C-alpha positions in Angstrom: 18.1 -14.9 6.3 16.0 -14.7 9.9 14.5 -12.1 11.7 12.5 -10.7 13.7 8.9 -8.6 11.9 8.2 -5.2 13.9 5.4 -5.2 12.0 2.4 -6.4 9.7 3.4 -7.0 7.0 1.5 -8.7 4.5 2.1 -12.3 2.8 4.6 -12.2 5.5 3.7 -12.0 9.0 2.5 -10.5 12.3 4.7 -8.3 15.0 7.2 -10.6 16.8 6.7 -13.1 14.5 10.3 -15.1 13.1 10.6 -16.1 9.4 13.0 -16.9 6.9 12.8 -14.0 4.0 15.9 -14.1 1.1 19.3 -12.3 2.1 18.7 -9.3 -0.2 14.9 -8.8 0.8 16.5 -8.6 4.7 19.0 -6.8 4.5 17.9 -4.6 1.6 14.4 -3.6 2.5 13.1 -5.3 6.3 16.3 -3.8 8.1 16.6 -1.2 6.2 13.1 0.0 6.5 13.2 -0.8 10.1 10.6 -3.6 9.3 12.4 -6.1 11.1 15.0 -6.8 13.6 18.0 -9.9 13.5 17.3 -12.5 16.3 20.3 -11.8 18.3 20.0 -11.9 22.2 19.7 -8.5 22.1 17.6 -8.1 19.8 15.5 -10.7 21.8 15.8 -9.0 24.6 15.0 -5.0 23.1 11.9 -6.3 21.2 10.9 -8.1 24.3 10.7 -4.7 26.1 9.7 -2.2 23.4 7.3 -4.8 21.6 3.8 -3.2 24.0 5.5 -0.3 22.3 4.9 -1.0 18.7 2.1 -3.0 19.4 0.2 0.3 20.7 2.1 2.4 17.5 0.4 -0.7 15.2 -3.0 0.0 16.6 -2.6 4.2 15.8 -1.5 3.6 12.2 -4.0 0.4 12.0 -6.9 3.0 13.2 -5.6 5.8 10.9 -5.7 3.6 8.2 -9.4 2.4 8.4 -10.0 6.2 9.1 -8.5 6.8 5.2 -10.5 4.0 3.5 -13.7 5.4 5.0 -12.9 8.3 3.0 -11.3 6.7 0.1 -14.7 4.6 0.3 -16.7 7.5 -1.0 -14.5 9.1 -3.3 -15.1 8.4 -7.1 -11.5 9.5 -9.2 -12.2 10.5 -13.0 -9.0 10.3 -15.7 -8.8 12.3 -18.7 -7.1 10.6 -22.0 -6.5 10.2 -25.6 -8.7 7.9 -26.5 -9.0 6.3 -30.2 -12.3 6.1 -31.9 -11.9 1.7 -30.9 -12.2 2.8 -27.1 -8.7 2.0 -26.6 -6.0 4.5 -25.4 -3.1 5.9 -26.7 -0.7 4.8 -23.7 -2.2 3.1 -20.9 -3.6 5.2 -17.1 0.2 5.4 -14.6 -0.1 4.5 -11.8 1.6 8.4 -10.9 -1.5 9.5 -12.4 -3.7 7.9 -10.4 -2.1 9.0 -7.2 -2.4 12.7 -8.5 -6.0 12.2 -9.3 -6.4 10.4 -5.5 -4.7 13.3 -3.6 -6.7 15.9 -6.0 -10.1 14.5 -5.3 -9.9 13.3 -1.6 -6.7 14.9 -0.1 -5.2 11.9 1.2 -1.4 11.3 0.5 -1.2 8.0 -0.9 2.4 6.2 -2.2 2.4 4.4 -5.0 3.4 1.6 -4.4 0.6 1.2 -1.8 -1.7 0.8 -4.8 -2.8 -2.4 -6.7 -3.9 -2.4 -10.2 -5.5 -6.1 -11.5 -4.2 -5.2 -14.5 -2.9 -2.8 -17.4 -5.6 0.0 -17.9 -6.0 0.2 -21.5 -9.5 1.0 -22.2 -12.1 3.7 -21.3 -14.4 2.7 -19.0 -14.9 2.0 -15.2 -12.4 -0.2 -12.7 -12.2 -0.8 -9.5 -8.3 -0.7 -7.6 -7.0 -1.6 -4.1 -5.7 0.9 -2.5 -3.3 -0.9 1.0 -3.4 1.3 3.3 -1.6 -1.2 6.8 -1.6 -4.8 6.2 -4.8 -5.1 8.0 -6.8 -2.5 6.0 -7.7 -2.0 2.2 -10.0 0.3 0.6 -11.0 -0.4 -3.1 -11.3 3.1 -4.7 -13.4 2.9 -8.3 -11.7 4.9 -11.5 -13.6 6.2 -14.5 -11.2 6.5 -17.7 -13.0 9.2 -20.1 -12.0 11.1 -23.2 -9.9 14.2 -23.2 -12.2 17.3 -24.6 
């Protein structure tokens, strides 16, 4: 399925680019969420008239993401979990726990799908992970897992 992108999407393309995507991804995600249009004559004409407005909106979102990124760089998140004697956790640290800690410590709204963990966190220690704030903006956040008291 060919679509015209209405916003920059990581690992896919930039605004106005025509890309080939799988049918399900195009229908169920890109078109449904308003991130793309089918490349019909009417849609192409509509996109060309709204292109400047779409680019300006994208720049505003990018600037907001940069501001949030600066706030997150100063944040160190601490998660308290039950830890065994060998240093492993009973279970693992979940993305939802990380989201709630980010909201509590920095007052920044982060959705779970924005967090990119390199691997499951199953032992105590310090970890770094990425928060995808915009297609072009990422922030690295430090997470520390400590024993529950």
